[in-house]
PAMAR-903408 format. One record per atom (N, C-alpha, C, O): residue in three letters; atom name; x, y, z. Coordinates in steps of 0.2 Angstrom, whole numbers. Layout:
N
rest/atom/east/north/up
ALA/CA/X/Y/Z
...
# end
This chain:
76
rest/atom/east/north/up
MET/N/506/489/206
MET/CA/514/484/209
MET/C/516/484/200
MET/O/521/482/199
GLU/N/512/487/195
GLU/CA/516/488/187
GLU/C/518/495/191
GLU/O/517/498/186
VAL/N/519/498/194
VAL/CA/524/504/194
VAL/C/529/500/197
VAL/O/532/498/192
PHE/N/532/496/204
PHE/CA/539/494/204
PHE/C/541/489/198
PHE/O/547/488/197
LYS/N/535/486/193
LYS/CA/540/482/186
LYS/C/544/489/184
LYS/O/550/490/185
TRP/N/540/495/180
TRP/CA/543/497/177
TRP/C/550/502/179
TRP/O/555/504/176
ILE/N/548/504/190
ILE/CA/555/505/191
ILE/C/561/500/193
ILE/O/567/501/194
ALA/N/558/496/193
ALA/CA/563/492/193
ALA/C/568/488/185
ALA/O/573/485/185
LEU/N/562/489/177
LEU/CA/566/493/174
LEU/C/573/496/172
LEU/O/579/495/172
ILE/N/568/501/171
ILE/CA/571/506/173
ILE/C/580/507/175
ILE/O/586/508/172
MET/N/578/505/182
MET/CA/585/503/185
MET/C/587/497/181
MET/O/585/497/175
GLY/N/589/494/183
GLY/CA/589/488/178
GLY/C/594/493/171
GLY/O/600/492/170
LEU/N/587/498/167
LEU/CA/594/498/161
LEU/C/598/505/161
LEU/O/602/507/157
VAL/N/598/510/167
VAL/CA/602/514/169
VAL/C/610/509/171
VAL/O/616/510/169
ILE/N/608/505/175
ILE/CA/615/503/179
ILE/C/616/495/174
ILE/O/620/491/176
GLY/N/613/495/168
GLY/CA/617/496/165
GLY/C/623/495/159
GLY/O/627/492/156
GLY/N/618/498/162
GLY/CA/622/507/154
GLY/C/627/508/156
GLY/O/632/506/152
GLU/N/628/510/166
GLU/CA/632/512/169
GLU/C/641/509/169
GLU/O/646/512/169
VAL/N/636/500/169
VAL/CA/642/495/169
VAL/C/645/495/161
VAL/O/651/494/160
ILE/N/641/496/156
ILE/CA/642/497/150
ILE/C/650/499/150
ILE/O/656/496/149
LYS/N/646/507/151
LYS/CA/653/511/148
LYS/C/658/513/155
LYS/O/660/519/155
LEU/N/659/510/157
LEU/CA/667/506/163
LEU/C/668/500/160
LEU/O/673/498/162
TYR/N/666/498/156
TYR/CA/668/493/154
TYR/C/674/495/149
TYR/O/680/496/149
ILE/N/666/498/143
ILE/CA/674/503/138
ILE/C/680/510/141
ILE/O/686/512/139
LYS/N/676/512/144
LYS/CA/683/513/145
LYS/C/687/514/151
LYS/O/688/519/155
SER/N/688/506/151
SER/CA/696/503/154
SER/C/698/501/152
SER/O/703/498/154
LYS/N/696/499/144
LYS/CA/697/498/139
LYS/C/702/500/137
LYS/O/708/497/137
PHE/N/700/507/134
PHE/CA/705/512/132
PHE/C/710/513/136
PHE/O/716/515/135
ALA/N/708/512/144
ALA/CA/712/513/148
ALA/C/719/512/149
ALA/O/724/516/149
ALA/N/715/503/148
ALA/CA/721/500/146
ALA/C/725/502/138
ALA/O/731/504/139
ASN/N/725/503/134
ASN/CA/725/505/129
ASN/C/732/509/128
ASN/O/737/506/126
GLU/N/730/516/130
GLU/CA/735/520/133
GLU/C/736/517/138
GLU/O/732/521/140
GLY/N/738/514/143
GLY/CA/744/512/148
GLY/C/748/507/144
GLY/O/753/505/147
ASN/N/747/504/137
ASN/CA/750/501/134
ASN/C/752/506/131
ASN/O/757/508/133
GLN/N/751/508/127
GLN/CA/756/516/123
GLN/C/762/520/128
GLN/O/767/524/127
LYS/N/760/518/134
LYS/CA/762/524/136
LYS/C/769/518/139
LYS/O/775/520/139
VAL/N/768/513/140
VAL/CA/775/508/141
VAL/C/775/504/138
VAL/O/775/498/139
ASN/N/776/508/130
ASN/CA/779/506/122
ASN/C/785/510/120
ASN/O/790/510/117
ASP/N/780/520/127
ASP/CA/786/524/122
ASP/C/791/523/127
ASP/O/797/523/127
GLN/N/789/523/129
GLN/CA/795/521/136
GLN/C/798/517/138
GLN/O/803/518/142
GLN/N/797/510/135
GLN/CA/805/507/132
GLN/C/807/507/127
GLN/O/810/503/126
GLN/N/805/512/121
GLN/CA/809/515/117
GLN/C/812/520/119
GLN/O/816/522/115
GLN/N/811/524/126
GLN/CA/818/531/128
GLN/C/819/527/134
GLN/O/822/530/138
ILE/N/818/519/135
ILE/CA/826/519/137
ILE/C/833/512/134
ILE/O/839/511/136
ASP/N/827/511/128
ASP/CA/831/508/125
ASP/C/839/514/122
ASP/O/845/513/124
ALA/N/835/521/118
ALA/CA/838/523/117
ALA/C/844/529/121
ALA/O/848/534/120
LEU/N/841/524/128
LEU/CA/845/528/134
LEU/C/851/523/137
LEU/O/855/525/141
THR/N/849/515/134
THR/CA/853/510/133
THR/C/861/512/131
THR/O/866/514/134
LYS/N/857/511/124
LYS/CA/863/511/119
LYS/C/867/519/121
LYS/O/873/520/118
ARG/N/865/523/124
ARG/CA/869/531/123
ARG/C/872/530/129
ARG/O/878/531/128
VAL/N/870/526/137
VAL/CA/876/526/140
VAL/C/882/518/138
VAL/O/888/518/140
ALA/N/881/514/135
ALA/CA/885/509/131
ALA/C/890/517/129
ALA/O/892/521/132
VAL/N/891/516/122
VAL/CA/893/524/118
VAL/C/897/528/124
VAL/O/903/528/124
LEU/N/893/531/127
LEU/CA/901/534/133
LEU/C/901/531/140
LEU/O/904/532/146
GLU/N/896/526/137
GLU/CA/907/519/143
GLU/C/912/517/141
GLU/O/918/516/144
GLU/N/910/516/133
GLU/CA/915/517/129
GLU/C/923/519/128
GLU/O/929/516/128
LEU/N/919/528/128
LEU/CA/923/532/127
LEU/C/927/532/135
LEU/O/933/530/135
ALA/N/923/533/141
ALA/CA/925/534/146
ALA/C/930/529/149
ALA/O/933/529/155
THR/N/929/522/143
THR/CA/939/514/145
THR/C/941/516/140
THR/O/946/512/140
ASP/N/941/519/135
ASP/CA/948/517/131
ASP/C/952/522/133
ASP/O/950/526/138
PRO/N/959/521/129
PRO/CA/964/523/128
PRO/C/964/531/125
PRO/O/962/532/120
LYS/N/966/537/130
LYS/CA/966/542/126
LYS/C/967/539/115
LYS/O/962/539/111
GLU/N/971/539/113
GLU/CA/974/538/110
GLU/C/969/535/103
GLU/O/970/537/97
SER/N/962/532/104
SER/CA/957/528/101
SER/C/956/534/101
SER/O/958/537/96
LEU/N/951/539/108
LEU/CA/946/541/108
LEU/C/950/549/106
LEU/O/945/553/105
LYS/N/953/551/106
LYS/CA/953/557/99
LYS/C/955/555/94
LYS/O/959/560/91
GLN/N/954/547/90
GLN/CA/954/546/84
GLN/C/948/546/82
GLN/O/947/548/76
GLN/N/942/542/87
GLN/CA/936/543/87
GLN/C/935/547/87
GLN/O/930/547/84
ILE/N/935/554/89
ILE/CA/933/563/91
ILE/C/932/563/85
ILE/O/927/563/81
ASN/N/942/561/82
ASN/CA/944/564/76
ASN/C/939/560/69
ASN/O/940/563/64
ASN/N/934/555/68
ASN/CA/932/555/65
ASN/C/925/556/66
ASN/O/921/556/61
LEU/N/923/558/71
LEU/CA/917/562/69
LEU/C/916/568/68
LEU/O/911/571/68
SER/N/923/572/67
SER/CA/921/582/65
SER/C/924/578/59
SER/O/926/583/56
LYS/N/927/573/55
LYS/CA/927/572/47
LYS/C/923/572/44
LYS/O/922/575/39
ASN/N/915/565/50
ASN/CA/911/565/44
ASN/C/904/569/42
ASN/O/899/568/38
ALA/N/907/575/50
ALA/CA/900/579/52
ALA/C/898/584/47
ALA/O/893/587/48
# end
């Protein structure tokens, strides 16, 4: 009977260790996922600004567009 107690104890320790390992692994995966979401949100924000500028350029009258392009070339 003593052998079965030791076997049960060892199995409990192994299973407990695996549970802890999976818990830690899931925490790190969640942090990496949050970082990826933040990076993607920054990209979306940057693209939104670029699209807004392109929309403004596309809908402005020709003279205003020429003036903005000239201003850009003067500033460069």
